[in-house]
C-alpha positions in Angstrom: -23.8 -6.2 32.5 -23.6 -6.8 28.6 -20.5 -7.5 26.4 -20.0 -6.1 23.1 -17.2 -7.6 20.7 -15.6 -5.7 18.4 -12.8 -6.3 16.3 -10.0 -3.6 17.4 -8.7 -2.6 21.2 -8.9 0.8 19.6 -12.8 0.9 18.0 -13.1 -0.5 21.6 -12.1 2.3 23.5 -14.4 4.6 21.3 -17.4 2.5 21.9 -17.1 2.1 25.6 -17.2 6.1 25.4 -20.4 6.4 23.9 -22.3 2.9 25.4 -21.7 3.8 29.6 -21.4 1.8 32.3 -24.0 -1.0 31.6 -21.5 -2.6 28.6 -18.3 -4.1 28.3 -16.5 -3.7 25.3 -13.8 -6.0 24.5 -11.7 -6.6 21.0 -11.5 -10.1 19.4 -7.9 -8.2 17.7 -9.1 -9.4 14.3 -9.7 -13.5 13.5 -9.8 -15.4 15.7 -9.9 -18.9 14.1 -8.8 -20.0 10.7 -8.9 -23.2 8.6 -6.8 -26.2 10.6 -3.9 -27.8 9.0 -5.0 -30.7 9.1 -6.9 -33.9 6.6 -5.7 -34.4 3.4 -2.7 -32.0 2.4 -3.1 -30.3 5.4 -6.0 -28.7 3.6 -8.5 -28.5 6.6 -10.9 -28.9 4.1 -12.8 -32.5 3.7 -13.0 -31.7 -0.4 -15.0 -35.5 -0.3 -17.6 -34.8 1.8 -18.7 -31.2 0.3 -15.9 -29.2 1.2 -16.8 -29.4 5.1 -13.9 -27.4 6.9 -12.2 -27.6 10.0 -11.2 -24.7 12.3 -8.9 -24.0 15.2 -8.0 -21.1 17.1 -4.8 -19.0 16.4 -2.2 -19.9 18.7 -2.3 -15.8 19.4 -5.7 -15.8 20.0 -5.9 -18.4 22.7 -5.4 -15.6 26.0 -8.1 -13.4 23.6 -10.7 -16.2 23.5 -10.1 -17.4 27.1 -10.8 -13.6 28.2 -13.9 -13.3 26.0 -15.6 -16.5 27.4 -14.8 -15.7 31.0 -16.7 -12.5 30.2 -19.1 -14.3 28.4 -20.4 -16.3 31.1 -20.1 -13.0 33.4 -22.3 -11.1 31.2 -26.1 -11.4 31.3 -25.9 -11.0 27.0 -23.0 -11.1 24.2 -23.3 -8.6 21.5 -21.1 -8.7 18.2 -19.8 -5.6 16.6 -17.2 -6.6 14.4 -16.8 -5.0 10.9 -19.3 -4.4 8.4 -18.1 -6.3 5.7 -17.6 -9.9 4.3 -14.7 -10.4 6.7 -16.1 -9.1 9.9 -19.3 -10.9 9.5 -17.1 -13.9 9.0 -15.1 -13.1 12.6 -19.0 -12.5 14.1 -19.6 -15.9 12.9 -16.3 -17.8 14.4 -16.5 -15.6 17.5 -20.3 -16.8 18.1 -19.1 -20.7 17.7 -16.0 -20.7 19.9 -18.0 -18.8 22.6 -21.3 -21.2 22.2 -23.7 -18.3 21.1 -26.7 -19.0 19.1 -26.1 -18.1 15.7 -30.2 -17.3 14.9 -30.5 -15.3 17.6 -27.1 -13.6 18.8 -27.7 -9.7 18.1 -24.7 -8.6 15.9 -25.0 -4.7 15.4 -23.6 -3.2 11.7 -22.7 0.6 11.7 -20.5 2.6 9.1 -18.9 5.5 11.4 -18.6 5.1 14.8 -20.6 8.1 16.3 -22.6 8.1 19.1 -25.8 8.8 17.0 -24.5 5.6 14.6 -23.8 3.3 17.7 -27.2 4.4 19.4 -29.2 3.4 16.4 -27.5 -0.1 15.9 -27.7 -0.5 19.7 -31.6 0.0 18.8 -31.8 -2.1 15.9 -29.9 -4.9 15.9 -29.6 -8.1 13.3 -28.7 -11.3 13.2 -25.3 -13.1 11.6 -25.7 -13.0 7.8 -24.7 -16.5 7.3 -24.5 -15.7 3.3 -21.9 -13.1 3.8 -20.2 -16.3 6.2 -20.6 -18.3 3.4 -18.7 -16.2 1.0 -15.8 -15.3 3.1 -15.8 -19.6 3.9 -16.1 -20.2 0.2 -13.1 -17.9 -0.7 -10.8 -18.9 2.3 -11.4 -22.5 1.2 -10.4 -21.9 -2.1 -7.5 -19.4 -1.3 -6.2 -22.5 0.9 -6.5 -24.8 -1.9 -4.7 -22.8 -4.4 -2.4 -21.2 -2.2 -1.3 -24.6 -0.6 -1.5 -27.0 -3.6 0.7 -24.6 -5.5 3.1 -23.1 -3.5 3.9 -26.3 -1.7 4.6 -27.2 -5.9 6.7 -24.1 -7.0 8.8 -24.3 -3.7 9.8 -27.5 -4.6 10.3 -26.9 -8.1 11.6 -23.4 -8.2 12.2 -22.1 -4.9 9.6 -19.7 -5.0 7.7 -18.7 -1.4 4.2 -18.9 -2.5 1.1 -18.5 -5.2 -2.3 -17.3 -4.7 -5.5 -16.7 -6.2 -5.2 -12.7 -6.1 -1.5 -12.3 -5.7 -0.2 -14.6 -8.8 -2.7 -12.5 -11.1 -1.7 -8.9 -9.8 1.9 -9.9 -10.3 1.7 -11.1 -13.9 0.0 -7.8 -13.9 3.5 -5.8 -13.2 5.7 -8.6 -14.6 3.8 -8.1 -18.3 4.5 -4.3 -17.7 7.8 -4.6 -16.8 8.1 -6.6 -20.1 6.4 -3.8 -22.2 9.2 -1.2 -20.4 12.0 -3.7 -21.4 11.0 -4.3 -25.1 10.1 -0.5 -25.8 12.0 0.9 -28.6 12.2 5.3 -28.6 11.3 6.8 -31.5 13.0 9.7 -32.3 10.8 13.1 -33.1 11.4 17.5 -32.8 9.5 20.0 -31.4 9.5 23.4 -32.6 8.8 26.3 -30.6 9.3 30.4 -30.6 9.2 32.7 -27.7 7.6 36.3 -28.6 6.6 39.1 -26.3 3.3 39.9 -25.3 2.4 42.7 -22.7 5.9 42.7 -21.4 5.6 39.3 -20.8 7.4 36.4 -22.7 5.2 33.5 -23.7 6.5 30.2 -25.8 4.3 29.4 -29.2 4.0 25.9 -30.1 4.9 24.7 -33.3 1.3 22.8 -35.3 2.0 22.5 -39.0 -0.5 23.5 -41.7 -3.9 22.4 -42.5 -3.2 19.6 -39.7 -0.7 18.6 -37.4 2.8 17.9 -39.0 4.8 15.2 -37.0 8.2 16.2 -37.0 10.6 13.0 -37.0 14.3 14.1 -37.9 16.8 16.9 -37.9 16.7 17.0 -41.5 12.4 17.8 -41.7 13.3 20.4 -38.5 15.8 21.9 -40.2 13.9 22.3 -43.4 10.8 24.0 -41.7 13.2 26.3 -39.6 14.5 27.7 -42.7 11.4 28.5 -43.9 10.2 30.4 -40.8 10.6 34.4 -40.7 10.3 36.6 -37.7 7.0 37.8 -37.8 3.7 36.0 -36.2 0.4 37.0 -37.1 -2.5 36.0 -35.3 -4.7 34.7 -38.0 -7.6 33.3 -35.4 -9.2 33.3 -32.2 -11.7 30.3 -31.1 -13.1 30.4 -27.4 -15.3 27.7 -26.5 -16.8 27.4 -22.5 -16.8 23.9 -20.9 -17.9 22.3 -17.5 -15.9 20.1 -15.2 -17.9 18.1 -12.8 -16.6 17.5 -9.0 -15.5 14.0 -8.4 -17.4 11.1 -6.7 -17.0 10.3 -2.9 -13.9 8.6 -2.5 -14.3 4.8 -1.9 -11.2 2.5 -1.3 -9.4 2.1 -4.6 -9.8 5.9 -5.6 -8.5 7.0 -2.0 -5.5 4.8 -2.0 -4.7 6.2 -5.8 -5.2 10.0 -4.8 -3.3 9.6 -1.6 -0.3 8.3 -3.5 -0.4 11.3 -6.1 -0.7 14.4 -3.6 1.4 12.7 -0.8 2.9 9.6 -2.0 1.4 7.5 0.7 1.8 3.7 0.4 -1.7 1.6 0.2 -1.1 0.1 3.4 -0.2 3.1 5.3 -3.2 5.2 3.5 -5.4 2.1 5.1 -3.7 2.4 8.5 -4.2 6.4 8.6 -7.9 5.8 7.6 -8.5 3.1 10.2 -7.3 5.5 12.8 -9.8 8.1 11.6 -12.1 5.4 11.6 -11.9 4.4 14.8 -11.9 7.2 16.9 -9.7 10.1 17.6 -9.4 12.2 20.7 -11.5 15.4 20.6 -12.1 17.5 23.2 -15.5 16.0 23.7 -13.8 12.3 23.8 -13.2 9.7 21.3 -14.8 10.0 18.3 -14.9 8.5 14.9 -14.0 11.3 12.0 -14.5 9.0 8.5 -17.1 6.2 7.7 -15.8 2.9 6.9 -13.0 2.8 4.7 -13.1 -0.6 3.0 -15.9 -0.1 0.3 -16.3 -0.1 -3.2 -19.3 2.6 -3.2 -19.7 6.2 -4.0 -23.2 6.4 -2.2 -23.5 9.4 0.4 -26.3 8.8 3.1 -29.1 11.0 2.8 -28.8 12.5 6.3 -25.5 13.5 5.4 -26.2 15.1 1.9 -28.9 16.8 3.5 -26.4 18.5 6.5 -24.0 18.9 4.0 -26.4 21.0 1.3 -27.3 23.3 4.3 -23.4 23.7 4.9 -22.7 24.7 1.5 -25.2 27.1 1.5 -24.5 28.9 4.6 -20.7 28.5 4.0 -20.3 29.3 0.1 -23.8 30.7 -1.1 -26.8 28.6 -2.9 -24.9 28.9 -6.5 -22.4 26.3 -5.0 -24.8 23.2 -5.0 -24.7 21.2 -7.6 -28.6 20.8 -8.1 -29.7 16.8 -9.0 -27.6 14.4 -7.8 -27.7 10.5 -9.1 -27.5 9.3 -5.2 -27.6 5.3 -6.1 -24.6 5.0 -8.2 -22.3 2.3 -7.4 -19.1 1.0 -9.3 -18.9 -2.2 -11.0 -18.7 -5.3 -9.3 -19.3 -3.5 -6.3 -19.5 -5.9 -2.8 -21.8 -4.6 -0.4 -24.1 -2.1 0.2 -21.9 0.1 1.9 -21.3 4.5 1.9 -19.2 6.0 0.4 -15.8 7.1 2.4 -16.7 10.4 4.0 -16.2 12.6 7.2 -18.9 11.7 10.1 -19.9 15.2 10.6 -20.1 18.0 8.2 -18.8 20.6 10.8 -15.6 18.9 11.9 -14.1 20.5 9.2 -10.0 19.8 8.5 -9.3 23.2 9.9 -11.0 22.8 13.4 -9.8 18.8 13.5 -6.0 19.9 12.6 -5.0 20.7 16.2 -6.1 16.9 17.1 -4.4 15.1 14.3 -0.5 14.4 13.0 0.3 15.7 9.5 -0.4 12.7 7.7 -3.7 12.0 9.5 -4.5 15.4 9.1 -3.7 15.5 4.9 -5.9 12.2 4.5 -8.6 13.3 6.7 -8.7 16.8 4.5 -8.5 14.8 1.2 -11.6 12.8 2.5 -13.7 15.7 3.8 -13.4 18.1 0.7 -13.8 15.6 -1.8 -17.3 14.4 0.0 -18.2 17.9 0.3 -17.0 19.1 -3.1 -18.9 16.1 -4.9 -22.1 17.7 -3.6 -21.3 21.3 -5.5 -22.1 22.7 -8.6 -19.6 22.5 -11.8 -16.4 24.7 -12.7 -17.0 26.8 -15.6 -13.7 27.4 -17.8 -13.3 29.6 -20.7 -10.5 28.0 -23.5 -9.3 30.2 -25.7 -6.7 28.8 -28.6 -4.9 31.6 -30.5 -3.5 30.4 -34.2 -0.3 32.4 -35.2 0.9 32.0 -39.1 4.4 32.3 -39.8 5.3 32.4 -43.9 2.6 29.2 -43.8 3.1 27.4 -40.9 0.9 27.8 -37.8 1.8 27.8 -34.3 -0.5 27.8 -31.2 -1.2 29.1 -27.6 -4.0 28.0 -25.3 -5.4 30.0 -22.6 -7.5 29.2 -20.2 -9.5 30.9 -17.7 -11.3 30.3 -14.5 -15.3 31.8 -15.1 -16.8 30.2 -11.9 -14.6 27.9 -9.6 -17.6 25.8 -8.2 -16.3 22.9 -6.3 -13.1 23.8 -6.9 -13.2 27.0 -4.0 -12.3 24.2 -2.1 -9.0 23.8 -4.6 -9.3 20.1 -5.4 -7.8 20.5 -8.7 -4.2 21.9 -9.6 -4.5 25.6 -10.3 -5.7 27.0 -13.9 -3.6 29.1 -15.8 -5.5 32.2 -15.5 -3.3 35.1 -17.9 -5.3 36.5 -20.2 -4.1 38.2 -23.3 -6.1 40.4 -25.3 -4.9 39.3 -28.7 -6.8 40.6 -31.9 -6.9 38.8 -35.4 -4.1 40.6 -37.6 -2.4 41.6 -34.9 2.1 41.0 -35.7 4.6 40.1 -33.0 8.1 39.8 -33.7 10.2 36.5 -32.7 12.5 36.6 -29.7 13.9 33.6 -30.8 12.9 30.2 -32.6 14.2 26.9 -30.9 14.3 23.6 -32.3 14.8 20.3 -29.9 15.8 16.5 -30.3 13.4 14.0 -28.1 12.8 10.6 -27.7 9.4 8.6 -26.7 9.8 7.6 -23.8 8.4 3.8 -22.4 5.7 3.6 -20.2 6.2 4.6 -16.2 6.3 1.6 -14.0 3.1 1.2 -11.9 2.7 3.5 -8.8 1.0 1.6 -5.8 -1.9 3.5 -7.0 -2.3 2.5 -10.1 -1.8 -0.7 -9.9 -4.5 -0.8 -7.2 -6.6 1.2 -10.1 -5.5 -1.7 -12.3 -7.0 -4.2 -9.7 -10.2 -2.9 -9.4 -10.7 -2.0 -13.3 -9.6 -5.7 -13.8 -12.4 -6.9 -11.0 -9.5 -9.1 -9.4 -9.7 -8.7 -5.6 -11.9 -6.7 -3.6 -11.1 -3.2 -1.2 -10.1 -5.3 1.9 -7.6 -7.0 -0.3 -5.7 -4.3 -2.2 -3.3 -3.2 0.0 -2.7 -6.7 1.4 -1.6 -8.1 -1.7 0.8 -5.8 -2.7 2.3 -6.5 0.7 2.3 -10.0 0.1 4.1 -9.7 -2.8 6.5 -7.4 -1.1 6.9 -9.9 1.8 7.6 -12.6 -1.0 10.4 -10.7 -2.6 8.4 -11.1 -5.8 8.6 -6.9 -6.2 10.0 -4.1 -5.0 8.8 -0.8 -4.0 11.1 1.9 -4.2 8.9 5.4 -3.0 5.9 3.3 -3.9 6.7 2.7 -7.6 6.8 -1.2 -8.3 9.1 -3.5 -10.0 9.1 -7.3 -10.2 12.5 -8.9 -8.9 14.2 -11.9 -10.8 12.2 -14.3 -8.9 8.9 -12.9 -9.8 9.4 -13.1 -13.3 10.3 -16.2 -13.2 7.5 -17.6 -10.7 5.1 -15.3 -13.0 6.6 -16.8 -16.0 6.1 -20.9 -14.5 2.5 -20.0 -13.4 1.4 -18.6 -16.4 2.7 -21.6 -18.3 1.6 -24.1 -16.3 -1.6 -22.6 -14.9 -3.0 -20.3 -17.2 -6.6 -20.0 -15.5 -4.7 -18.6 -12.3 -3.0 -15.9 -14.4 -6.3 -14.8 -16.2 -7.6 -11.8 -14.9 -11.4 -12.6 -16.5 -11.1 -15.7 -14.3 -10.1 -14.0 -11.5 -12.9 -11.6 -11.8 -15.4 -14.5 -12.2 -14.6 -15.8 -9.1 -15.0 -12.8 -7.4 -18.2 -11.8 -8.9 -19.4 -15.7 -7.9 -18.3 -15.0 -4.0 -20.5 -11.7 -4.4 -23.5 -13.9 -5.6 -23.3 -16.2 -2.9 -23.2 -13.0 -0.5 -26.6 -11.9 -2.1 -27.7 -15.4 -2.1 -28.3 -16.1 -5.9 -25.6 -19.0 -6.1 -25.2 -21.9 -3.9 -21.7 -22.2 -2.2 -21.4 -25.6 -2.9 -22.0 -25.2 -6.3 -19.2 -22.8 -6.4 -16.9 -24.9 -4.8 -17.3 -27.8 -7.2 -17.5 -26.0 -10.3 -13.8 -24.3 -9.4 -12.3 -27.8 -7.5 -13.0 -30.7 -10.3 -10.9 -29.3 -13.0 -8.4 -27.4 -11.1 -7.8 -30.6 -9.1 -7.8 -32.5 -12.7 -5.5 -29.9 -14.1 -3.1 -29.8 -11.0 -2.2 -33.6 -11.4 -1.3 -33.0 -14.9 1.1 -30.2 -14.0 2.6 -32.1 -11.2 3.8 -34.8 -13.9 5.1 -32.3 -16.3 6.5 -29.2 -14.5 9.9 -29.0 -14.9 12.3 -28.5 -11.4 15.1 -26.0 -11.4 18.3 -27.5 -12.2 20.5 -26.9 -8.7 23.1 -24.4 -8.5 26.2 -26.4 -7.8 29.3 -24.3 -6.1 32.5 -26.3 -7.3 32.9 -27.7 -4.4 32.3 -31.6 -2.6 30.2 -32.5 0.3 33.3 -33.2 3.1 30.6 -36.0 5.1 29.8 -37.8 1.7 31.6 -36.6 -1.4 28.4 -35.6 -3.1 28.4 -32.1 -4.8 27.6 -29.2 -2.6 24.8 -26.9 -4.1 23.1 -23.5 -3.2 19.9 -23.6 -2.0 17.2 -20.5 -0.9 16.1 -20.8 2.7 13.4 -19.1 4.6 16.3 -16.8 6.1 18.3 -16.2 3.1 20.8 -18.5 0.6 23.3 -21.1 2.1 25.3 -24.2 0.7 24.3 -27.6 1.5 24.7 -31.4 0.4 22.9 -32.1 -3.0 22.7 -35.8 -1.4 20.1 -34.4 0.9 18.0 -36.2 2.9 20.7 -39.1 2.9 22.8 -36.1 3.8 22.6 -33.3 6.2 25.4 -31.4 5.8 25.2 -27.8 5.6 28.2 -25.4 5.0 28.7 -23.3 7.8 29.3 -19.5 6.8 32.7 -18.1 7.4 32.6 -15.0 9.3 35.1 -12.7 8.2 38.0 -12.2 11.0 37.6 -8.6 12.5 39.8 -5.8 11.9 42.3 -5.6 14.9 42.5 -1.8 16.6 46.2 -2.6 17.2 46.1 -2.4 20.9 45.4 -4.5 24.1 42.8 -5.0 26.1 43.0 -3.3 29.3 41.1 -5.8 31.1 42.3 -9.0 29.7 45.2 -8.5 27.5 43.9 -9.9 24.3 43.9 -7.9 21.3 40.9 -5.0 20.5 39.1 -5.0 17.5 36.6 -3.0 15.7 32.6 -4.5 15.8 29.4 -3.4 15.1 26.3 -3.1 16.9 22.7 -3.8 15.3 22.4 -0.4 14.2 25.5 -0.5 12.2 27.4 1.7 14.2 31.0 1.2 14.6 32.8 0.6 18.2 36.0 -0.9 19.9 35.5 -4.3 21.1 37.6 -7.3 23.3 38.4 -10.0 21.0 37.7 -12.1 24.0 34.0 -11.9 23.6 32.1 -12.7 25.4 34.4 -13.8 28.3 35.6 -10.5 28.5 33.2 -7.5 28.1 35.5 -4.5 27.4 34.0 -1.9 25.0 35.0 1.3 23.7 33.6 4.2 21.7 35.5 5.2 18.9 35.8 8.9 19.6 39.0 7.8 21.9 40.9 6.5 18.8 42.8 9.7 18.2 44.1 10.3 22.0 47.7 10.2 22.8 49.6 7.5 24.4 50.7 8.9 27.3 52.9 7.5 30.3 51.9 7.7 33.7 53.8 10.0 35.6 53.6 7.8 38.9 55.1 4.7 37.9 56.2 4.9 34.4 54.1 2.7 33.1 51.7 2.9 29.8 48.2 4.9 30.3 45.2 3.4 28.6 41.7 4.3 28.1 39.2 2.9 30.7 35.8 3.6 31.4 32.2 2.8 29.8 28.8 4.3 28.2 30.7 7.4 27.1 33.0 7.9 30.6 36.4 7.4 29.6 39.1 8.5 31.3 43.0 7.3 31.2 44.3 4.8 34.2 47.9 2.9 34.7 48.3 -0.5 33.4 50.1 -1.1 36.7 46.8 -1.4 38.4 46.0 -2.1 41.4 49.5 -1.4 42.6 49.1 2.4 41.1 46.0 4.2 40.8 46.9 7.0 39.0 43.7 8.0 36.4 43.7 11.3 34.5 40.9 12.8 33.1 40.1 12.5 29.0 38.7 15.1 26.7 36.0 13.5 24.7 36.9 14.6 20.9 35.4 17.4 19.3 
């Protein structure tokens, strides 16, 4: 029996389906080790001895490792099949170290899609662990640990900010700089003039242009002057038509998938990656678990020759040869591309979105259709559009109307683009039209829109900061630290986020410089391909950083305490407001000599006006964890009597048997009237729920 170790349980199920009984497939559930929190500064890195790292097994992975060790001991061979990127290579390395496997000879499988052919091919052609990729990931982790621990500790102590990071901080700066641009924007007045005319019983709108060149109308006086000179007749004086070709877009890479999924479906970056992960790892089809797309963390736009060949035949058969693009560049990769991966594509052209729909949730179907059509469309012919500009003269002023007609839909037979205006009017030069109305409107220029998650991902990629595997997680970190908010995927910095970005830029300008961060990413890529030594990169980074950090430690200001105006009841020092992991609290300014923390006074619950039928204590209104209101005993937890609000408006009743008062009794929605003289009187009466 052979043991194959992958990263996720979902992937292990799919691969088991293909490998059969001779293999056991188990999951590491992500990283199993990380830098230890030991040594100088708890960095887990010996900076004085060539940055030697010390690793420790993650607490939540100790049982996983225990199980894997047992299985490894019982297996004739252990094969590592973690994800095909830097992080996956590092996980494979750490698994080999923990399980005592030889780095030089342990088989490492690489596949970019989870299909039978891909897995079979990987088993037949294993490689070994690529230590250049491991060193690249390790260098990234060491640099991020040093920056994160040192600067985070400093800003937490000086200004109560939770953390700073190499990629996270410069991304925060992008958002804060843009917010500043929005806040400082000064709207400028401008006016628009348009006219409505009737053509072939249809009303169309003509837009004011000007005379020989476009006139910018800046105020009402200028607009009124133009309006006063216009007449009721519009005469066609020029018609210009031109044909243009629109090429299909490249297949998706990580960033463009996140952008398009947000634009079309408002999917947040983390949701897009989560859905894509499911499609990659495997969906239950009629013939078993099958991976529907290739690996979704990639910055390549390359498609494999085998897929292109299949797609070409599919396009010929289903649409016709005229829909084939013809010659296409097959080696294009985006700037700063990390690995020689494929683009994100379907694993089979035969698994069309329509055929897969019944196996997928609505969100999975939408994303799969997006990926499938974009990959197929990238190999299809251009769309041909005829654009026509018609100019109308009105007493020397020009108005314009634009027509756009699709002459050949090409790739857009897959409906990848927004619909074009295909209405065609047969205008002739000299033809005259009467106005229906002429309008002017005051408008103001608008401030730039806040970044969406998709737009931010594009900026990160364009700036060279982060990599496909980090875009979504960087946004999530900023949200978790409460440096930014996301309202339906639209991002805005919080007050704390803005302060943090300001302080970091003031004291650590390199850290907040996109060029510096991009250069670091480039150096990490160079470690991956062996053109740069990891020790050189670490030394080049650490010396200047440590010198600057020590200077900043002595100069960075500390936030003034927020005094509450109260004094400590234990030592008489002023009380201050502090910000902790679980929220704000008030404590003594003389900490650590005095450790007084003011207990938060809870609001006294509102009384119902009745006594508890169990113990006689007042009944009060309470709220459960979901925020739902109910009635409970004020003597809780000694008395656990509760009531539903629906019994509140029941009438007061007298026991017909003994003359005592009847009260509502019962639990879990089953209520009834019972006598307060119980057990001396056992009279009960049914209670109808409030409709």
